[in-house]
C-alpha positions as CSV (number, residue, x, y, z in Angstrom):
1,Q,20.6,-7.4,-145.1
2,V,24.6,-5.8,-144.2
3,Q,26.5,-4.4,-147.0
4,L,30.5,-4.9,-146.5
5,V,33.4,-2.8,-148.6
6,E,37.0,-3.8,-147.7
7,S,39.9,-1.1,-148.8
8,G,43.2,-0.7,-147.9
9,G,45.3,-3.8,-149.7
10,G,47.6,-3.4,-151.6
11,V,51.7,-4.4,-152.7
12,V,54.1,-4.2,-150.0
13,Q,57.6,-5.7,-149.4
14,A,58.1,-8.2,-146.6
15,G,58.8,-6.4,-143.2
16,G,56.2,-3.5,-144.3
17,S,52.9,-2.9,-142.8
18,L,48.9,-2.0,-144.2
19,R,46.3,-1.4,-142.8
20,L,42.7,-2.5,-143.9
21,S,39.5,-1.5,-143.2
22,C,36.5,-2.7,-143.6
23,A,32.7,-0.3,-143.6
24,A,29.8,-1.5,-142.7
25,S,26.4,-0.1,-144.1
26,G,22.3,-1.3,-144.6
27,S,21.0,-2.9,-141.2
28,I,24.3,-2.0,-139.1
29,F,22.3,-2.0,-135.8
30,S,22.2,-5.8,-136.1
31,I,26.0,-6.2,-136.2
32,G,27.7,-8.1,-133.4
33,A,31.0,-9.6,-134.2
34,M,33.4,-8.9,-137.0
35,A,36.4,-10.7,-138.1
36,W,38.7,-11.0,-141.1
37,H,39.5,-14.0,-142.8
38,R,42.1,-14.4,-145.8
39,Q,42.4,-17.0,-148.5
40,A,45.5,-17.6,-150.2
41,P,46.0,-19.5,-153.7
42,G,45.3,-22.9,-153.4
43,K,44.3,-22.6,-149.7
44,Q,41.0,-22.5,-147.4
45,R,39.7,-19.6,-145.8
46,E,40.9,-19.6,-142.5
47,L,40.1,-16.7,-139.7
48,V,43.2,-14.2,-139.0
49,A,41.3,-11.8,-136.1
50,H,38.2,-11.7,-134.4
51,I,36.3,-8.9,-132.5
52,S,33.2,-8.6,-130.3
53,N,30.6,-5.9,-130.2
54,G,32.0,-5.1,-127.0
55,G,35.8,-5.0,-128.3
56,N,37.0,-8.4,-127.0
57,T,39.6,-9.9,-129.4
58,N,41.2,-13.0,-130.8
59,Y,44.0,-13.9,-132.9
60,A,45.0,-16.6,-135.0
61,D,48.2,-17.8,-133.8
62,F,50.2,-16.9,-137.2
63,V,49.5,-13.3,-136.7
64,K,49.6,-12.6,-132.7
65,G,51.9,-9.8,-132.0
66,R,51.8,-8.7,-135.5
67,F,48.4,-7.8,-136.8
68,T,45.8,-5.7,-134.7
69,I,41.8,-5.8,-135.3
70,S,39.9,-2.9,-133.6
71,R,36.3,-1.6,-134.5
72,D,35.0,1.9,-134.6
73,N,31.3,1.9,-134.0
74,A,30.4,5.0,-134.7
75,K,32.1,4.8,-138.0
76,N,30.5,1.2,-138.4
77,T,34.2,0.0,-139.6
78,V,36.4,-2.4,-138.6
79,Y,40.2,-2.3,-138.7
80,L,43.0,-4.6,-139.5
81,Q,46.6,-3.1,-138.6
82,M,49.3,-5.3,-139.9
83,N,52.7,-5.0,-139.2
84,S,56.0,-7.3,-139.7
85,L,54.1,-8.6,-142.7
86,K,55.9,-12.1,-144.6
87,V,55.2,-13.4,-147.8
88,E,53.2,-16.1,-146.7
89,D,50.5,-13.2,-145.3
90,T,49.8,-12.9,-149.3
91,A,46.6,-13.7,-149.5
92,V,42.6,-12.1,-150.5
93,Y,41.7,-10.9,-147.1
94,Y,37.6,-10.6,-146.4
95,C,35.8,-8.9,-143.8
96,L,33.0,-10.9,-142.2
97,A,30.0,-9.5,-139.9
98,L,27.3,-11.6,-137.6
99,A,23.9,-10.1,-138.0
100,G,21.6,-12.4,-137.9
101,R,23.2,-14.4,-140.4
102,V,27.2,-14.1,-141.3
103,Y,27.8,-11.7,-144.0
104,W,31.2,-11.3,-146.3
105,G,32.8,-8.5,-148.0
106,R,34.2,-9.5,-151.4
107,G,37.6,-9.2,-150.3
108,T,40.8,-6.9,-150.9
109,Q,44.0,-8.1,-152.1
110,V,47.4,-8.4,-150.1
111,T,50.4,-9.2,-151.7
112,V,53.6,-9.2,-149.5
113,S,57.0,-9.3,-151.9
114,S,59.9,-10.4,-150.7
């Protein structure tokens, strides 16, 4: 079992920045890739960024150049640095880990005001 706890969400003005963290616990030795997804009201959950165990990253087109995913395997934590935030980035952001199966965190709310 893997437990994921996100933190760092909040309210920020458009153009601002936030840094999300996702701390993993439990069977952390089994964790491979990790990712951030988001879900806005009335919309489907969508992939934001993905990072492999070796540090290779992929981003959704709508965040390229603005968001950066990283991980600290010593701290069992994955981060999402979000810069130049837009109102349309408002969503609940979820952490995901692959460890034999998919594990999700409970999410952290990000609200970007105009």
